[in-house]
N, C-alpha and C positions, 0 to 999 in steps of 0.2 A: 504494500500500500504506500503510495507517495505521501510525502509530508503534507502536501496541500490538502490531502483528503482527511487529515485529522481535524477534529473540531478545534477551533482557535484556542480553546482553553487547554487543549492537550499539548500544544506545540512547545510550550515552555518546559514540559516535563522531559527528562532525559529519555533517549531512545529505548533503554531497557524498561523504563517505566511505562512507555506506551503499550508494551506488550501486556502489561497488567490490565490496562484499560480495555484492550481489544483481544485478550487471550481467548475469549470464547470463539473467535474465528480461526484460531491457529492450532490449538491442541487441546486434548482433554486435560482437565485440571483436577487437583486434589482438594478443591475448596469444599466440596460436599461429599458426604459419605458414599454416595453412589458413583462418584467420579464424574458426574455430568458437569459440563462447563457452566459457570454462573452467567447471569444476564450481563450484557454490556451496560456500563454505567457512564453517562457523561459526567465530566468533572467540573462543570461550570459552578455548581453550588459549592463544591469543595473549594474551588479556587477563591470564591468570595469569602469563605470563612477562614481560609489560611492567611488571607491578607490581614486579619485581626491578630493582635498579640494578646496573650493572656494577661489578665490584671491580677498580679499577686496580692496576697493579703497576709496580715500578721495575726498572731494569736491575740494581740491586744485589740485589733480591729474586730475580730470575731467575738471577743468578749464584750466589747462596747455595744455591738449590735444586740447581743443576747441579754445584757444587763438591763437595758431599758426596752423590753420587748413589748411593743405596741403592734396593733394591726398594720399600721403603715410600715414599721420596720420589718415585720415578717414578710410583707409583700415585696419590700425592697430586697430583702435577702433572697426571696424566691426568684426575682427577676435577675439578680446577679448570677445565681446558679444557672438559671435558664439560658443565659448567654455564654457563660463560662464553659459549661460542659461541652456543648458542640464545638466551641472554639478550640479547646484543648484536645478533643478527640480528632478534630480536623487536622491539626498539626501532626499527630501521630500517624494518621492515615497517609499523609503526604510523605512522612519518613519512610513508611513501608513501601510506598509507590516508587521511591527512588532506590530501593534495593535491587540487585540483580534479579531477574525473573526466576532463575533457578533457586534463589534463596527464598523469595516470598511464596513460591509455589510449594514449599515444604508444607506438609499437611498440618503441622502444628501451628506454624506462623500464619498460614492461610485461614485456619480456624479463628485466630485472633483478628485477622483482617476482616473477616465476615462479621464477627461480633461487633467490631468497632463501626463498620459501615452501617450495620443495622441500627446501632445506637445513635449514630450521627444523623441518619435520616429521620429517626423518630424524634430526637430531641430538638433538632433544628426547626421542626415544624410546630413546636409548641408556641401558641400565641402569647402575647403579653398577659401576665397574671394580674388581674384587677381585684379579685375578691378572695375571701378565705376559701370558698368552695373551689375556685380555680386552683388555688394552692394545694388543696387536699387532693384534687385529681392529679395534679403534677407530681405530688409526692408518691402517689401510687406508681406512676411511670418510672420515677427515679428508683424506687425500691425494687421494681421488677428488673431494671437494668443492672443494679448492683448484684442481685442474685445471679443473673445470667453471666456476669463477668467474673465469678469466682473461679472459673476454669482458666483464667488468663495467665496467672503466674506459672503453674506447671506446664502449660502449653508453650509459653515463651521459653522457659528453661529447657524443655526438651528440644524445641526448635533450634536454639542456638548451639546446643550440643551436636545436633545432627548435621548442621551446616558447616562444621569444621572443615577448613580447607577451601571453602567457597568465598570467604571474605577474610580480610586481615583480622587477626584476633582482637587488636585494639579497636578496630571499627565495630566489631561485633559487640564488644563490651560497652562501648560508648552508646550504641543503639539500645542495648538492654538497659543500661542505666537511665537513659532518657525515657524509655517506655515505662519503666517502673516508677521513676520519680513523678511522671505525669499521672500515672495511675493513683499513686498516693494522694496527689493534689486533688484529683477529681473526687476520690472517695472522701477526702477530708471535708471539702466544701459541701458535698452532697449529704454526708452523714450529719454534719453540723446543722444543716438546714432541717433535716428530718427530725433531729433531736429538739430543735427550737420549735418546730411545729407541734411535736408531741407535748412539749412544755406549755405551749399556748393553749392547747386543748385540755390541760389538767387544771381544774379549778383550784385545787389545793396549793398550786403555785401562785395564785393570784387572789389574795384576800380582798383586793380593791378592784374588783371587776376587770380583771385581766389588763391591768395597767403596767405593772412592773414585776419582774421576778423578785422573789424573796431576797432581800439584801444580805441575808445570812447564809444563803445557799453557797456551797463550795463548788457546785457545778453550774456552768453556763453552756448548755448544749452538751457537746462532747468534751469540753475543756474543763479540767479540774484546776481550780484556781490555787489551791494549796497542796499541790502534789508533793508528798514526802518521799525523798530519796530512800530513806531507811525503810519505810513501809513497803515501797515498791520492791526493794531487794528482798525483804522478808517474804512477801507474797510469792515472788517468782522463785525463791529458793524452795519454799514448801512445795510448789507445783513441780519443780524440777526433781526434787528428792522423790516424789511419788513416781515420776517418770522413770528415774534410774532404777528404783526398786522393782518396778514392773519389768524393766529390760534385763536386769542382771540377777534378779531373785531377791526375795524379801530378807534372806539371811546375809546378803552382801553388805559389809560395812560401808556406810555412806559418809563422805567427808562432812565435817562440821563447818558452818558458815560463821565467821567472825567479822562483825561490822564495827568499824571504828571511825573517828573523825567527827565532823559536824553532823550529828545525828538529828538535829532540828531543822536542817536545810529544807526549805520548801520553795516551790516555783510553779507558775502556771504551765500546764502542758496537757497534751492529749494522752491520756493514760495508756490506751492500747498501743500507741507507738513506743512508749518507754518500756512497757512490759515486754513487748516483743524483743527489743534489743537486749535488755537485761537477761531475759530468759534464754536467749540464744547463747549469750556469753557464759552464763552459768551452766547451761547444759554441756557446752564444750569443756568447761573446767571439770565438772563432775565426771564426765566420761573419761577424760584424760587421766585424772587422779586415780580413779578406780582401776583402769586398765594398766597404768604405769606402776601402781603400788599394790597389785593383787596379792603379792606374797607377804605383805605386812599385815599384822593383826589389826592395826588401826591406821587408816589413811591420814595423811597430813591435812590440816584444815585449808579451806579456801578463804583468803583474807579479802575483805572489801573495805576500802578506805573512801570516805566521802569528804570532799573538800569544797568549801563554799567561798567564793570571792564576791566582789561587788557586782560582777556581771555574769558569772558562770558558776555552775555546779559541776564538779568533776567526780566521777565514780571510777575508782580503780579496782579491778578484780584480778587478784593474783593467785596462781595455783602452782603446785609442784607436780605437774602431770607429765613432765619430761619434755615439754616444748612441742612445737609444731614439727612433724616429720619433714626432713629436708627436701624430700621430693615433692611436697605439697606447698611449702612456704612460698616459692615464687609465684604461685597461682592463687594465693589466699583470697584475693579480692576479685577474681575473674569468674564470670559465669560460663565462659566458653572453653577455658583451658584447664589442664590438669590431668593427672595420671589415672583418675578413677571414672573416666567418661562412661564406660559401659555400665558400671554399677549405679552411677547417678541416673542414667537413663532408665534402668530397670526399676529403681526406687521411685522415680518421678511417675512412671507408668502406673504405679500403685496409688498415686495421689490424684484423684479426679478433680478436687476443688481445694482451693487454698485462699484464705483471707490474709495471711501473713500477719497474725497477731499472736498473743500469748496462747489463744485457744488452739492454735495449730500445734502446740507442744503438749496439749493435755491428752489424757487417756480417759476412756470411759465411753459414754453414749455417743451416738451419732449427732451431727450438727443440729438436727431438728429437735433434739432433746435439751439443748443448752438454753438456758434463759438468756434472752437478749433484751435490748432496750427499746423494743418496738419496731426495729428495722428488719425483723426476720433474719435472713442470712446476710447480715451486714459484716463489716470488718470486726465486729465483736462476736461473731459466731464462730463455731469451731470448724476445723478441717475434718471432713468425713472419713471415718474408719482408717485413721493413720496408725500404723504400728509404732509403738513407743520408741523403738531403737532404729527407726527409719532415717537414714542419713541422706540428705538431698544435695549437700554441697553448695547451697545457696544462702545459708543462714547469715554468714558474715557479710558478704556483699550486700544482701538485703538490709542488714542492720546498719551498715554504713550509709546507705541511701536514706533510711529513716532518720539517722542522726543528723545528716547534712541538710535534710529537708527544712528543718527549723534553725538553720545556721549553726549547728553543732558540729561535732567531729567524733570519729572513732578510730583509734589506733591500736595495733596489737604488736607487742614486742616479745619475741621468743628467744629463750636461752636454751639451746639444744642440750638435752640430757637433764635439764632442771625443771623448767616450767615456763609459764606465759604471764605477762602483765598486759591487761586490756584497759585502755583509758577511754572513757566515754565523757565527752564534754558537752554540756547543755547550756544554752543561753537562757538565763533565769529571768530576764526582764520581759520576755514575750513581745518585744518591739521589733524583731527582725522579720522581714517578709519571707514567705516560703521561697525556697530555692527552686526556680524553674529553668528549664532549658529553652532558650530563645530560638526563633526560627532562623535567625542569622547564623547562630553557632552550629546548627545542624546542617544548613546549606553549605557551610564551609568545609564539611567533611569530604 
């Protein structure tokens, strides 16, 4: 097909991308389970939304909106989410369209592409939200989309493992980081709005005829205003100890957790984000200590030090688990590289859905049995039927993305033969905007 035969909106897309837009005419595809090619889609609507840049928001701004929750503010929040979700999804669709065709036609990545395009088409058509009834209907659409997208993380992870050799590893990891950071951003603003809507409809939150949230409440939507580092570590440690006992046997000695430092440190944060990071770090430490010290009657403790400064809270988790194996250390933060590719693929195949929160680490009932905050299978719901000792190889890079999302940081220092120190830095003021990937930075790849 000559270039002049492409719709004008397609001509700016690289040649490899055009095949994505017209692949129905060229070859059978893996986009659908039956192998039938998908319908051709013009990209004019996508082009329009890609021209918009996402508008980042901070925890402080989210808190301000929720603290003085009136009907007007709730509707403003709804319309912010209404425009932001399709904008952010549009940028990720364009990212996928600029991948080589052989990459995006991978069955796992094409599954994500189809999910995103379906969501984009649905969300971009939502009209301006003018009433509470409009908002309630919109929340149903958002809830359904969040549930459908629980398959995204394992599908992306399997996809980038299977396309090894088809892209430069650094480009693959940059693509994965961008996709996951954007996913976190969308779920954050969506779930915050769902939580505010639930709050608005709860009369016990509004003694004065739904005018303002209780000033003594520690939660504003999904944001916990006085998140305690010590309490988070203790909660995650308890869940992780249950996990390792299930994996290694109830008679296996479990390391003690020793917490020191500024035990009264508090800060505003989204609890599920922090719980996921801390739980992944603790799980790595518990497993390393148990396996490295299995001949000792009592394993050495895991030390947690909490340090509070004017602007940050730092949580250091130290273990004597022998350190990171040297063959894994160079690939610690990579989604696509490493020596355990086949094992990771096999394990990910056993993970149909993943929210990437502390619930992903829990054992017990299926996701439908976990109590949620009204969002159904949201980021607060569990991963379905995950084996307690299932190692996916994505916990650390996912944790770093969560840490950096609110302008924090995560570093791991390993001393071979001895142990690991993990440093989690959190911005405690809540005034930093979410970290988003811009269109310009992706187009520069």
